[in-house]
N, C-alpha and C positions, 0 to 999 in steps of 0.2 A: 863397437860398444859390445861389451860382454857381460854376461849374467852366470855368476860362479864359473869363470873361465870358458863360457861357450857363448857362440854367436846367438842371437835370438832370430828366430826364422818363423813367420807366420804362413800358413797355408790356407787358403780360401778359394772358393769359386765365385767366380762373377761374370754377368752377362756383357757382351760386347756389344751385340745388336739385336733387335727384335724387328720383325716383319709381319705384315698381315698376308703376306703370300710367300710361296716357297721362293727363296731369293737364289739358292743355288743346291746342288746334290748333297753338300755337307750340312745343310741346315738340320737343327734339332727341331722337334716339333712336339707339342703338348696340346691337348684338347680340354678345355674348361668343361665344368658340369653343364653349361648350358650349349655345349657342343661347338664352342668357337676355337678354331685351331690358331695357335701362334707360332710362328716360326723364329728360330733366334740361333745365335753362335754364342756359345760359354767357352770359358777356360777355367783350368785349376793352376792358380799361381803359387810359388814358392817366393817368399819375398824376406829379404834381409832387412831387418828393423834398425833404425839409428836411434839414439837418444833424443833428437831434434824432432822426431816423427816422421822423417822421410823412409819411405820403403823402397827397396831396390828390388827389381826382379831378378832372381837368379835361376829360375826354372818355370817353364810354361807347358801345359799340357791342354791340347783342344779335347772337349768332352763331346763324345758322340752317342748316338742311341741307335745304332746301326741295326734297325728291324726290331730292336727290343722294346718291351714296356718300360723299362727303367732305363737311366741314362749309364753310360759305361765309361769309365776313366781308366786309361793305361797310364798309370804313373810311376814308373820304375824308379825314378831318381829319389822317391822317398827313402828308400833303403839305402841309396848312396850318400843321400845326406847324414842320416843317422850314422852310418859307418864313419863320417868324417868328424864325428862327435859335434855335431850342431845340436843346439837345444831345441828340441821338438815338443 
């Protein structure tokens, strides 16, 4: 399905899993105002949307916070999708 001749792609982040303890060396972490630490795995997804509501993953990037205060996303294919004339 196309809109004005372009495919419709949604880009969104989502949580894959959450833990009350460090699950592995790649776990993200955040501390609440009360000091509780939550560990998780999150991804940024690019999905092709269909007229029936089906969404098909066309690109996935794991989100990391490698020692940073904020999450970091290395999502190089956004530019590639735009260069291919996807509607973003």
